[in-house]
C-alpha positions in Angstrom: 71.3 116.4 84.2 71.2 115.5 87.9 68.2 118.0 88.6 66.0 116.1 86.2 66.3 112.9 88.2 63.3 113.8 90.3 61.2 114.0 87.1 62.4 110.9 85.7 61.8 109.0 89.0 58.3 110.3 89.1 57.8 109.3 85.5 58.7 105.7 86.3 56.1 105.6 88.8 53.6 107.3 86.7 53.3 110.0 89.1 52.3 113.5 88.0 51.3 116.9 90.0 47.7 115.7 89.8 48.1 112.3 91.6 50.9 112.9 94.1 49.0 111.0 96.7 50.0 107.7 95.0 53.6 108.3 96.4 52.2 107.0 99.9 51.2 103.6 98.3 54.5 102.5 96.8 56.5 99.6 98.5 60.4 100.0 99.0 60.9 97.5 96.1 59.0 99.4 93.8 60.6 102.8 94.6 63.9 101.2 94.3 63.1 99.8 90.8 61.7 103.2 89.9 65.1 104.8 90.8 67.0 102.3 88.6 64.8 103.1 85.8 65.3 106.8 86.0 69.1 106.3 86.5 69.4 104.2 83.2 67.2 106.5 81.3 69.2 109.6 82.2 72.7 107.9 81.9 71.7 106.9 78.3 70.8 110.5 77.6 74.0 111.9 79.1 76.4 109.5 77.4 74.8 110.0 74.0 75.2 113.8 74.4 78.5 114.2 75.9 80.3 110.9 75.1 81.2 110.5 78.7 80.1 107.8 81.2 78.6 109.2 84.3 76.6 107.6 87.2 73.5 109.5 87.7 71.2 108.7 90.7 70.0 110.0 94.1 71.6 113.1 95.3 70.8 116.3 97.2 68.9 119.0 95.5 69.2 122.7 96.0 65.4 123.4 96.8 66.0 127.1 98.1 64.5 126.0 101.5 66.3 123.2 103.1 69.4 123.3 101.0 69.7 126.8 100.0 72.9 126.7 97.8 75.5 124.4 96.4 78.0 123.9 99.3 80.7 125.4 97.1 79.1 127.5 94.5 79.5 130.3 94.0 81.3 130.3 97.5 81.3 128.0 100.4 78.0 128.2 102.6 78.6 130.8 105.4 77.4 128.8 108.2 80.4 126.2 107.5 83.1 129.0 107.9 84.2 127.9 111.4 84.0 124.2 110.7 87.4 122.5 109.8 87.7 120.4 106.6 89.7 117.3 105.8 89.6 116.5 102.0 91.5 114.4 99.8 91.2 111.8 97.0 93.0 108.5 95.7 95.7 108.0 93.2 93.9 105.4 91.2 90.3 106.4 91.6 88.8 104.7 88.7 90.7 101.4 88.6 88.1 100.0 90.5 85.7 100.6 87.6 88.1 99.6 85.0 91.0 97.5 86.2 92.4 97.5 82.7 93.9 100.8 83.5 96.5 99.1 85.9 97.3 96.0 84.1 100.8 95.6 82.8 101.6 97.2 79.5 104.9 98.0 77.7 106.1 101.7 77.1 105.3 101.5 73.6 101.6 100.2 74.4 101.3 103.0 76.8 102.4 105.7 74.3 100.0 104.6 71.7 97.3 104.8 74.0 98.2 108.2 75.1 98.5 109.2 71.5 95.1 108.2 70.8 93.8 110.2 73.4 95.7 113.2 73.5 97.5 113.5 70.1 100.7 112.0 69.0 102.4 115.3 69.5 101.4 115.5 73.2 102.8 112.0 74.2 106.3 113.2 75.4 105.0 116.2 77.3 102.3 113.9 79.0 105.0 111.5 80.2 107.5 114.1 81.2 104.8 115.9 83.3 103.8 112.4 84.6 107.3 111.5 85.8 107.8 114.8 87.5 104.6 114.3 89.6 105.4 110.8 90.2 109.0 110.3 90.2 108.9 107.1 92.2 106.7 105.4 89.6 108.4 102.6 87.8 105.8 100.7 85.7 104.7 102.2 82.2 101.0 101.4 82.8 100.8 103.4 86.0 100.8 106.5 83.5 97.3 105.5 82.5 95.8 104.7 85.9 96.2 107.9 88.0 93.2 110.1 88.5 92.8 114.1 88.1 89.0 114.2 87.9 88.3 113.9 91.6 91.8 115.5 92.3 90.8 118.6 90.5 87.5 119.1 92.3 89.4 118.6 95.6 92.0 121.4 94.8 89.1 123.5 93.9 87.1 122.9 97.2 90.3 123.2 99.3 90.9 126.6 97.6 87.5 127.9 98.1 87.6 126.7 101.7 91.0 128.3 102.4 90.0 131.5 100.8 87.1 131.5 103.3 89.5 132.7 106.0 87.7 130.7 108.8 88.6 127.2 110.1 91.4 125.4 108.2 91.3 122.8 105.6 93.8 119.8 105.5 94.3 118.0 102.4 95.4 114.4 102.0 96.5 112.3 98.8 96.2 108.4 99.2 98.6 106.5 97.1 98.9 103.2 99.0 98.4 100.5 96.5 96.7 97.4 97.5 98.5 93.9 96.8 95.0 92.3 96.4 94.4 90.6 93.0 98.0 91.2 91.8 97.8 94.7 92.6 95.1 95.3 89.9 93.1 97.8 92.3 95.9 100.0 93.1 95.0 103.0 95.3 91.4 102.7 93.8 88.2 104.7 94.9 87.3 104.1 98.5 90.6 102.3 99.4 91.4 104.7 102.2 88.0 103.9 104.0 89.2 101.1 106.0 92.2 102.8 107.0 90.1 105.8 108.2 87.8 103.7 110.4 90.4 101.2 111.7 89.0 98.1 110.2 91.7 96.9 107.7 91.3 93.5 109.1 87.6 93.3 108.2 88.4 94.5 104.7 91.2 92.2 103.9 89.7 91.2 100.6 90.3 94.8 99.8 93.6 95.7 101.8 95.2 92.4 101.8 95.5 92.7 105.7 99.2 93.0 105.5 101.8 94.1 108.1 102.2 97.5 106.2 98.4 97.8 106.0 98.0 97.8 109.5 100.8 100.3 110.2 99.3 102.6 107.7 96.0 102.0 109.4 97.2 103.1 112.7 98.6 106.3 111.2 95.5 107.2 109.3 93.0 106.3 111.8 94.9 108.3 114.5 94.8 111.4 112.2 90.9 111.3 111.7 90.3 110.6 115.4 92.4 113.7 116.2 90.5 115.7 113.4 87.1 114.6 114.7 88.0 115.6 118.3 89.9 118.8 117.7 89.7 120.0 114.1 93.3 119.3 113.7 94.7 115.8 112.1 98.2 115.9 113.3 99.2 112.7 114.8 102.7 111.6 116.4 103.1 109.1 113.8 103.1 111.3 110.9 104.9 114.4 109.5 103.9 117.8 110.6 100.7 118.8 108.7 100.0 122.1 107.9 96.7 123.4 106.7 96.2 123.7 102.9 96.3 126.9 100.8 96.6 127.4 97.2 99.9 129.1 97.5 101.5 126.4 99.3 99.5 123.4 98.1 100.4 121.6 101.4 99.0 117.8 101.2 99.7 114.8 103.2 100.4 111.8 101.1 99.4 108.4 102.6 101.6 105.6 101.6 104.0 103.1 102.8 106.4 106.2 103.8 103.8 109.2 104.5 105.1 112.5 103.5 104.3 116.0 102.9 104.1 117.5 99.3 103.6 120.9 97.8 101.5 120.8 94.4 103.3 117.9 93.2 100.9 117.4 90.4 100.1 121.0 89.5 101.7 121.2 86.1 100.4 117.8 85.2 96.7 118.6 86.0 97.0 121.9 84.1 98.2 120.3 81.1 95.6 117.8 81.1 92.8 120.2 82.0 93.1 121.8 78.7 91.6 118.8 77.0 87.9 118.3 76.8 87.7 115.6 79.3 89.4 115.1 82.7 88.5 111.6 82.8 91.6 110.3 81.3 90.9 106.7 80.3 
């Protein structure tokens, strides 16, 4: 569907192959509005055909000239073989878009929701694998708000980069939960960015600006600075961080107590990936 965005964008501007000179005369506001129209049209078509809610919009397009291939399909681009990679995702990616995922619920309510989505016969299996992956989780509603959509993609990209046999790939998993708004954001999409760029204080409405946040900020930003400088994110304040490969699954967990885990959620992801959608709720 993404490859049709350019055509939908042109249609919103009434531009065809016969009048492309019109593109030089549009204002910024007109181009922005055309992009919004194209996005709404394509999102509507995609949701009707798949039942999923996607965000379709501007993105790079493989044109065979400037972008000659998808960066990781079928294999990583050869020119990046000797460039190190740092990649990861957040525990609660989609709570930013649906905060109801992380609002308090009873265990019975959670079981009912899981049963409706995955079948009553799979509820106990779901809960068992979740607890194995996240043994420190204590609240029932947390079983609904975790992510495997981005996480699965991260694992695929990490495996592809590792298989390339060039510069290493380092994987992280951000699970520090913001206290803002009674914790409704959790470790949501983009929550790690203020920590990476050492501006937790400027993003207090997101991070809370707590003492713990500043400690984690120092740890994460130090890792990012080291990676930018050397291609190796290891920092004195963090556990020893080995490169990722599919056999070990080595991943740095960024939380109140940073630690190294190895494929902590492998069985859970494999179980849920057997269902039609990896977007949980």
